[in-house]
DSSP file (Angstrom, degrees, kcal/mol; ACC not computed):
  #  RESIDUE AA STRUCTURE BP1 BP2  ACC     N-H-->O    O-->H-N    N-H-->O    O-->H-N    TCO  KAPPA ALPHA  PHI   PSI    X-CA   Y-CA   Z-CA
    1    1 A M     >        0   0    0      0, 0.0     4,-2.1     0, 0.0     5,-0.2   0.000 360.0 360.0 360.0 -41.2   47.5  -52.3   55.9
    2    2 A F  H  >  +     0   0    0      1,-0.2     4,-2.6     2,-0.2     5,-0.2   0.849 360.0  56.4 -67.8 -32.0   45.7  -55.3   54.5
    3    3 A A  H  > S+     0   0    0      2,-0.2     4,-2.9     1,-0.2     5,-0.4   0.905 107.3  48.7 -66.4 -38.0   43.8  -55.6   57.8
    4    4 A V  H  > S+     0   0    0      1,-0.2     4,-2.0     2,-0.2    -2,-0.2   0.935 113.4  46.4 -64.1 -45.4   42.6  -52.0   57.5
    5    5 A A  H  < S+     0   0    0     -4,-2.1    -2,-0.2     1,-0.2    -1,-0.2   0.862 121.7  37.5 -63.2 -38.4   41.5  -52.6   53.9
    6    6 A D  H  < S+     0   0    0     -4,-2.6    -2,-0.2    -5,-0.2    -1,-0.2   0.844 131.3  21.9 -83.6 -35.9   39.8  -55.9   54.8
    7    7 A E  H  < S+     0   0    0     -4,-2.9    -3,-0.2    -5,-0.2    -2,-0.2   0.573 119.1  49.4-114.0 -14.6   38.3  -55.1   58.2
    8    8 A L  S  < S+     0   0    0     -4,-2.0     7,-2.8    -5,-0.4     2,-0.3  -0.084  90.4  91.0-123.1  35.7   37.9  -51.3   58.6
    9    9 A T  E     -A   14   0A   0      5,-0.3     2,-0.4    -3,-0.1     5,-0.2  -0.897  52.8-153.0-129.3 158.7   36.2  -50.3   55.5
   10   10 A E  E >  S-A   13   0A   0      3,-2.9     3,-2.1    -2,-0.3    22,-0.1  -0.972  89.5 -18.9-128.1 116.8   32.7  -49.7   54.1
   11   11 A H  T 3  S-     0   0    0     -2,-0.4     3,-0.1     1,-0.3    -1,-0.1   0.841 130.0 -53.0  56.1  32.8   32.3  -50.1   50.4
   12   12 A G  T 3  S+     0   0    0      1,-0.3     2,-0.3    -7,-0.2    -1,-0.3   0.226 114.5 115.0  89.2 -13.5   36.1  -49.7   50.2
   13   13 A F  E <   -A   10   0A   0     -3,-2.1    -3,-2.9     1,-0.0     2,-0.3  -0.724  69.1-113.4 -95.2 143.5   36.2  -46.5   52.1
   14   14 A V  E     -A    9   0A   0     -2,-0.3    19,-2.4    19,-0.3    23,-0.3  -0.537  20.9-148.1 -84.3 135.0   38.1  -46.4   55.4
   15   15 A L        -     0   0    0     -7,-2.8     3,-0.1    -2,-0.3    17,-0.1  -0.573  17.5-132.9 -87.9 155.9   36.3  -45.9   58.7
   16   16 A R  S    S-     0   0    0     15,-0.4     2,-0.3     1,-0.4    -1,-0.1   0.913  85.0 -34.7 -75.7 -41.0   38.1  -44.2   61.6
   17   17 A Y  S    S-     0   0    0     -3,-0.1     2,-0.7     5,-0.0    -1,-0.4  -0.941  73.8 -85.0-164.9 167.0   36.9  -47.0   63.8
   18   18 A R    >>  -     0   0    0     -2,-0.3     3,-1.4     1,-0.2     4,-0.8  -0.731  33.3-156.6 -84.6 112.5   33.8  -49.2   64.1
   19   19 A T  T 34 S+     0   0    0     -2,-0.7     3,-0.3     1,-0.3     5,-0.2   0.793  90.7  58.5 -62.2 -29.6   31.3  -47.2   66.2
   20   20 A G  T 34 S+     0   0    0      1,-0.2    -1,-0.3     3,-0.1    -2,-0.0   0.737 111.7  41.4 -69.5 -20.8   29.4  -50.3   67.2
   21   21 A E  T <4 S+     0   0    0     -3,-1.4     2,-0.4     1,-0.1    -1,-0.2   0.499 110.7  59.7-103.1  -8.6   32.6  -51.7   68.8
   22   22 A T  S  < S-     0   0    0     -4,-0.8     2,-1.1    -3,-0.3    -1,-0.1  -0.980  70.3-140.9-129.1 132.9   33.9  -48.6   70.4
   23   23 A D        +     0   0    0     -2,-0.4    -3,-0.1     1,-0.2    -4,-0.1  -0.788  33.5 159.6 -94.9 100.6   32.3  -46.4   73.1
   24   24 A D        -     0   0    0     -2,-1.1    -1,-0.2     2,-0.3     3,-0.1   0.341  59.3-112.3 -98.9   5.4   33.2  -42.9   72.0
   25   25 A G  S    S+     0   0    0      1,-0.3     2,-0.3    -3,-0.1    -2,-0.1   0.448  84.2 110.5  80.7  -2.1   30.4  -41.3   73.9
   26   26 A L        -     0   0    0      2,-0.1    -2,-0.3    -7,-0.1    -1,-0.3  -0.804  62.7-130.8-108.4 146.7   28.6  -40.3   70.8
   27   27 A S        +     0   0    0     -2,-0.3     2,-0.0    -3,-0.1    -8,-0.0  -0.626  63.0  18.5 -95.6 158.5   25.4  -41.6   69.4
   28   28 A G  S    S-     0   0    0     -2,-0.2     2,-0.4    -9,-0.0    -2,-0.1  -0.160  91.2 -58.3  80.2-173.9   24.8  -42.8   65.8
   29   29 A K        -     0   0    0     -9,-0.0     2,-0.2   -11,-0.0    -2,-0.1  -0.811  43.2-144.5-108.9 143.8   27.1  -43.8   63.1
   30   30 A E        -     0   0    0     -2,-0.4   -11,-0.1     1,-0.1     3,-0.1  -0.614  23.0-108.0-102.2 168.1   29.8  -41.7   61.6
   31   31 A G        -     0   0    0     -2,-0.2   -15,-0.4     1,-0.2    44,-0.2  -0.269  43.1 -80.1 -83.3 174.6   30.8  -41.6   57.9
   32   32 A T  E     -B   74   0B   0     42,-2.4    42,-2.3   -17,-0.1     2,-0.7  -0.466  46.6-117.3 -69.8 149.9   34.0  -43.0   56.4
   33   33 A F  E  >  -B   73   0B   0    -19,-2.4     4,-1.8    40,-0.2   -19,-0.3  -0.817  17.3-158.1 -97.2 121.5   37.0  -40.7   56.7
   34   34 A L  H  > S+     0   0    0     38,-1.8     4,-2.6    -2,-0.7     5,-0.2   0.866  90.9  56.9 -66.2 -36.6   38.3  -39.5   53.4
   35   35 A I  H  > S+     0   0    0     37,-0.6     4,-2.0     1,-0.2    -1,-0.2   0.924 108.5  48.0 -62.1 -39.7   41.8  -38.8   54.6
   36   36 A C  H  > S+     0   0    0      1,-0.2     4,-1.7     2,-0.2    -1,-0.2   0.876 109.7  51.8 -65.6 -37.5   42.1  -42.3   55.8
   37   37 A S  H  X S+     0   0    0     -4,-1.8     4,-1.4   -23,-0.3    -1,-0.2   0.885 110.6  48.1 -65.9 -39.1   40.9  -43.7   52.5
   38   38 A F  H  X S+     0   0    0     -4,-2.6     4,-2.2     1,-0.2    -2,-0.2   0.848 108.2  55.7 -68.6 -33.1   43.4  -41.6   50.7
   39   39 A W  H  X S+     0   0    0     -4,-2.0     4,-2.2    -5,-0.2    -2,-0.2   0.842 104.0  54.0 -64.9 -33.4   46.1  -42.8   53.1
   40   40 A L  H  X S+     0   0    0     -4,-1.7     4,-2.4     2,-0.2    -1,-0.2   0.834 105.0  54.2 -68.7 -33.8   45.2  -46.3   52.2
   41   41 A V  H  X S+     0   0    0     -4,-1.4     4,-2.2     2,-0.2    -2,-0.2   0.953 109.8  47.4 -59.4 -49.6   45.7  -45.4   48.5
   42   42 A S  H  X S+     0   0    0     -4,-2.2     4,-2.1     1,-0.2    -2,-0.2   0.886 111.2  50.5 -59.5 -40.4   49.2  -44.2   49.4
   43   43 A A  H  X S+     0   0    0     -4,-2.2     4,-1.8     2,-0.2     6,-0.2   0.928 110.6  49.6 -62.7 -44.2   50.0  -47.4   51.4
   44   44 A L  H  <>S+     0   0    0     -4,-2.4     5,-3.0     1,-0.2     4,-0.2   0.885 112.3  47.8 -63.2 -37.8   48.8  -49.6   48.5
   45   45 A A  H ><5S+     0   0    0     -4,-2.2     3,-1.0     1,-0.2    -1,-0.2   0.884 109.5  53.2 -68.9 -37.4   51.0  -47.7   46.1
   46   46 A I  H 3<5S+     0   0    0     -4,-2.1    -2,-0.2     1,-0.2    -1,-0.2   0.837 109.6  47.5 -70.5 -32.3   54.0  -47.8   48.3
   47   47 A I  T 3<5S-     0   0    0     -4,-1.8    -1,-0.2    -5,-0.1    -2,-0.2   0.397 124.1 -98.7 -91.2   5.0   53.8  -51.7   48.8
   48   48 A G  T < 5S+     0   0    0     -3,-1.0     2,-1.0    -4,-0.2     3,-0.3   0.611  85.4 128.5  93.2   9.3   53.4  -52.3   45.0
   49   49 A E     >< +     0   0    0     -5,-3.0     4,-2.3    -6,-0.2     5,-0.2  -0.457  23.9 154.1 -94.1  59.4   49.6  -52.7   44.9
   50   50 A E  H  >  +     0   0    0     -2,-1.0     4,-2.9     1,-0.2     5,-0.2   0.852  66.3  50.7 -60.8 -39.5   49.4  -50.1   42.1
   51   51 A Q  H  > S+     0   0    0     -3,-0.3     4,-2.6     2,-0.2    -1,-0.2   0.928 112.1  47.2 -65.4 -43.8   46.1  -51.5   40.6
   52   52 A R  H  > S+     0   0    0      2,-0.2     4,-2.3     1,-0.2    -2,-0.2   0.903 113.0  49.8 -64.3 -41.3   44.4  -51.6   43.9
   53   53 A A  H  X S+     0   0    0     -4,-2.3     4,-2.5     2,-0.2    -2,-0.2   0.919 112.7  46.4 -61.4 -45.8   45.6  -48.1   44.6
   54   54 A R  H  X S+     0   0    0     -4,-2.9     4,-2.1     2,-0.2    -2,-0.2   0.899 111.6  51.8 -62.8 -41.0   44.4  -46.8   41.2
   55   55 A D  H  X S+     0   0    0     -4,-2.6     4,-1.7    -5,-0.2    -2,-0.2   0.923 112.7  44.7 -62.1 -44.5   41.0  -48.5   41.6
   56   56 A L  H  X S+     0   0    0     -4,-2.3     4,-2.7     2,-0.2     5,-0.2   0.939 112.5  50.1 -70.4 -44.7   40.5  -46.9   45.1
   57   57 A I  H  X S+     0   0    0     -4,-2.5     4,-2.7     1,-0.2    -1,-0.2   0.879 110.0  50.8 -64.3 -34.8   41.5  -43.5   44.1
   58   58 A E  H  X S+     0   0    0     -4,-2.1     4,-1.4     2,-0.2    -1,-0.2   0.882 110.7  50.2 -65.4 -37.6   39.2  -43.6   41.0
   59   59 A K  H  X S+     0   0    0     -4,-1.7     4,-0.5    -5,-0.2    -2,-0.2   0.922 112.4  47.1 -68.5 -43.6   36.4  -44.6   43.4
   60   60 A L  H >< S+     0   0    0     -4,-2.7     3,-1.4     1,-0.2     4,-0.2   0.915 108.9  53.8 -61.4 -44.7   37.2  -41.7   45.7
   61   61 A L  H >< S+     0   0    0     -4,-2.7     3,-1.0     1,-0.3    -1,-0.2   0.805 100.9  61.8 -64.2 -27.3   37.5  -39.2   42.8
   62   62 A R  H 3< S+     0   0    0     -4,-1.4    -1,-0.3     1,-0.2    -2,-0.2   0.697 100.8  52.8 -71.1 -19.5   34.0  -40.3   41.7
   63   63 A V  T << S+     0   0    0     -3,-1.4    -1,-0.2    -4,-0.5    -2,-0.2   0.329  79.2 126.0 -99.3   7.8   32.5  -39.1   45.0
   64   64 A A  S <  S-     0   0    0     -3,-1.0     6,-0.2    -4,-0.2    -3,-0.0  -0.279  70.9 -98.3 -59.4 149.7   33.9  -35.6   44.9
   65   65 A S    >   -     0   0    0      4,-2.7     3,-2.3     1,-0.1    -1,-0.1  -0.107  42.3 -93.4 -62.0 168.1   31.4  -32.8   45.3
   66   66 A P  T 3  S+     0   0    0      0, 0.0    -1,-0.1     0, 0.0    -2,-0.1   0.785 132.8  52.8 -55.6 -24.9   30.1  -31.1   42.0
   67   67 A L  T 3  S-     0   0    0      2,-0.1     3,-0.1     0, 0.0    -2,-0.1   0.431 123.0-109.6 -87.9  -0.1   33.0  -28.5   42.7
   68   68 A G  S <  S+     0   0    0     -3,-2.3     2,-0.3     1,-0.3    -4,-0.1   0.752  76.3 131.3  74.9  27.5   35.5  -31.4   42.9
   69   69 A L        -     0   0    0     17,-0.0    -4,-2.7    16,-0.0     2,-0.3  -0.703  45.7-141.5-109.6 164.0   36.0  -30.9   46.6
   70   70 A F        -     0   0    0     -2,-0.3    17,-2.4    -6,-0.2    21,-0.2  -0.912   5.5-146.2-122.1 149.5   36.0  -33.3   49.6
   71   71 A A        -     0   0    0     -2,-0.3    14,-0.2    15,-0.2    12,-0.1  -0.247  37.5 -97.2 -93.4-171.5   34.6  -33.1   53.1
   72   72 A E  S    S+     0   0    0     12,-1.3   -38,-1.8    10,-0.8   -37,-0.6   0.899 105.1  20.0 -72.5 -44.5   36.0  -34.7   56.2
   73   73 A E  E     -BC  33  82B   0      9,-2.2     9,-2.8   -40,-0.2     2,-0.4  -0.838  64.9-151.0-127.5 161.1   33.7  -37.7   56.0
   74   74 A F  E     -BC  32  81B   0    -42,-2.3   -42,-2.4    -2,-0.3     2,-0.8  -0.994  13.2-140.0-135.2 127.3   31.6  -39.4   53.4
   75   75 A N  E  >> - C   0  80B   0      5,-2.9     4,-2.8    -2,-0.4     5,-0.7  -0.791  12.3-166.1 -86.3 107.7   28.4  -41.4   53.9
   76   76 A V  T  45S+     0   0    0     -2,-0.8    -1,-0.2     1,-0.2     5,-0.0   0.716  84.7  53.7 -70.2 -21.7   28.7  -44.4   51.6
   77   77 A D  T  45S+     0   0    0      1,-0.1    -1,-0.2     3,-0.1    -2,-0.0   0.863 122.9  24.6 -80.9 -36.2   24.9  -45.2   52.0
   78   78 A T  T  45S-     0   0    0     -3,-0.2    -2,-0.2     2,-0.2    -1,-0.1   0.654  97.0-126.4-103.5 -18.7   23.6  -41.8   51.1
   79   79 A G  T  <5 +     0   0    0     -4,-2.8     2,-0.3     1,-0.3    -3,-0.2   0.689  63.4 137.1  80.8  16.5   26.4  -40.4   48.9
   80   80 A R  E   < -C   75   0B   0     -5,-0.7    -5,-2.9   -15,-0.0     2,-0.3  -0.768  55.8-124.4-104.8 145.4   26.6  -37.3   51.0
   81   81 A H  E     -C   74   0B   0     -2,-0.3     2,-0.3    -7,-0.2    -7,-0.2  -0.660  32.9-164.9 -84.5 139.4   29.7  -35.5   52.3
   82   82 A L  E     +C   73   0B   0     -9,-2.8    -9,-2.2    -2,-0.3   -10,-0.8  -0.814  40.9  10.4-124.2 159.6   29.7  -35.0   56.1
   83   83 A G  S    S+     0   0    0     -2,-0.3     2,-0.1   -11,-0.2    -2,-0.0  -0.317 109.2  12.3  78.0-155.5   31.6  -32.9   58.6
   84   84 A N  S    S-     0   0    0    -13,-0.1   -12,-1.3    -2,-0.1     3,-0.2  -0.384  79.8-134.8 -62.8 129.2   33.9  -30.1   57.7
   85   85 A F  S    S+     0   0    0      1,-0.3   -14,-0.2   -14,-0.2     2,-0.1  -0.985  84.9  18.6-140.7 126.2   33.5  -29.0   54.0
   86   86 A P  S    S-     0   0    0      0, 0.0     2,-0.6     0, 0.0    -1,-0.3   0.665  85.4-159.9 -75.1 155.3   35.8  -28.5   52.3
   87   87 A Q     >  -     0   0    0    -17,-2.4     4,-1.6    -3,-0.2     3,-0.5  -0.903   9.3-159.9-106.4 113.9   38.4  -30.3   54.4
   88   88 A A  H  > S+     0   0    0     -2,-0.6     4,-2.3     1,-0.2     5,-0.2   0.888  91.5  56.4 -61.7 -40.3   42.0  -29.3   53.6
   89   89 A F  H  > S+     0   0    0      1,-0.2     4,-2.0     2,-0.2    -1,-0.2   0.837 103.6  53.7 -64.6 -30.8   43.4  -32.5   55.1
   90   90 A S  H  > S+     0   0    0     -3,-0.5     4,-1.9     2,-0.2    -1,-0.2   0.918 110.8  48.1 -66.4 -41.9   41.3  -34.7   52.8
   91   91 A H  H  X S+     0   0    0     -4,-1.6     4,-2.3     2,-0.2    -2,-0.2   0.867 109.3  51.6 -69.5 -35.9   42.8  -32.7   49.8
   92   92 A L  H  X S+     0   0    0     -4,-2.3     4,-2.4     1,-0.2    -1,-0.2   0.926 110.2  48.4 -62.7 -44.0   46.3  -33.0   51.0
   93   93 A A  H  X S+     0   0    0     -4,-2.0     4,-2.7     1,-0.2    -2,-0.2   0.866 108.9  55.4 -66.4 -34.2   46.0  -36.7   51.4
   94   94 A L  H  X S+     0   0    0     -4,-1.9     4,-2.6     2,-0.2     5,-0.2   0.950 108.7  47.4 -57.1 -49.2   44.5  -36.8   47.9
   95   95 A I  H  X S+     0   0    0     -4,-2.3     4,-2.4     1,-0.2    -2,-0.2   0.923 113.5  46.8 -59.1 -45.8   47.6  -35.0   46.5
   96   96 A E  H  X S+     0   0    0     -4,-2.4     4,-2.7     2,-0.2    -1,-0.2   0.921 111.6  51.8 -63.4 -41.3   50.0  -37.3   48.3
   97   97 A A  H  X S+     0   0    0     -4,-2.7     4,-1.9     1,-0.2    -2,-0.2   0.920 111.2  47.6 -58.8 -44.1   47.9  -40.4   47.1
   98   98 A A  H  X S+     0   0    0     -4,-2.6     4,-2.2     1,-0.2    -1,-0.2   0.903 112.7  49.2 -65.8 -40.6   48.1  -39.3   43.5
   99   99 A A  H  X S+     0   0    0     -4,-2.4     4,-2.6    -5,-0.2    -2,-0.2   0.878 108.1  53.3 -67.8 -35.9   51.8  -38.6   43.8
  100  100 A R  H  X S+     0   0    0     -4,-2.7     4,-2.4     2,-0.2    -1,-0.2   0.898 110.2  47.4 -65.9 -39.4   52.5  -42.0   45.3
  101  101 A I  H  X S+     0   0    0     -4,-1.9     4,-2.3     2,-0.2    -2,-0.2   0.928 112.8  49.5 -68.2 -43.9   50.7  -43.7   42.4
  102  102 A I  H  X S+     0   0    0     -4,-2.2     4,-2.3     1,-0.2    -2,-0.2   0.933 112.5  47.6 -59.7 -48.7   52.7  -41.5   39.8
  103  103 A V  H  X S+     0   0    0     -4,-2.6     4,-2.4     1,-0.2    -1,-0.2   0.894 111.3  49.9 -61.3 -42.9   56.0  -42.4   41.6
  104  104 A A  H  X S+     0   0    0     -4,-2.4     4,-1.8     1,-0.2    -1,-0.2   0.909 111.7  49.5 -64.0 -40.6   55.1  -46.1   41.6
  105  105 A E  H  X S+     0   0    0     -4,-2.3     4,-1.7     2,-0.2    -2,-0.2   0.881 111.5  48.2 -67.3 -39.1   54.2  -46.0   37.9
  106  106 A R  H  X S+     0   0    0     -4,-2.3     4,-1.8     2,-0.2    -2,-0.2   0.905 110.2  51.5 -67.1 -42.8   57.5  -44.2   37.0
  107  107 A L  H  X S+     0   0    0     -4,-2.4     4,-0.9     1,-0.2    -1,-0.2   0.869 108.8  51.1 -61.0 -38.0   59.6  -46.6   39.0
  108  108 A Q  H  < S+     0   0    0     -4,-1.8     3,-0.3     1,-0.2    -1,-0.2   0.878 107.9  53.2 -69.6 -36.5   57.9  -49.5   37.2
  109  109 A E  H  < S+     0   0    0     -4,-1.7    -2,-0.2     1,-0.2    -1,-0.2   0.862 108.1  51.2 -62.0 -37.1   58.7  -47.8   33.9
  110  110 A L  H  <        0   0    0     -4,-1.8    -1,-0.2     1,-0.2    -2,-0.2   0.669 360.0 360.0 -73.7 -20.4   62.4  -47.6   34.9
  111  111 A S     <        0   0    0     -4,-0.9    -1,-0.2    -3,-0.3    -2,-0.2   0.476 360.0 360.0 -76.0 360.0   62.6  -51.3   35.9
């Protein structure tokens, strides 16, 4: 999980893979995958990295569209949503990530 956070991100958002290192048969660069970034939030919350999880989810929430929706991908350089929009899977991962943070906070209160 830390390897993903350290080596497979752009500006904190998770890439599906590094396009320069993988021959996927497609040209150009793809955006960061929002579902993967929300999964990273969940993973951070689960292992007790609550502050890192909160920081990342807040960063992700700041890039929501004006309607509060998320696409499949996000271009960190242009600030534009890419791919399928809105993307249900991104929103499901957002809900899970928020729930994981809430559970972690509640468990901490009980300790």
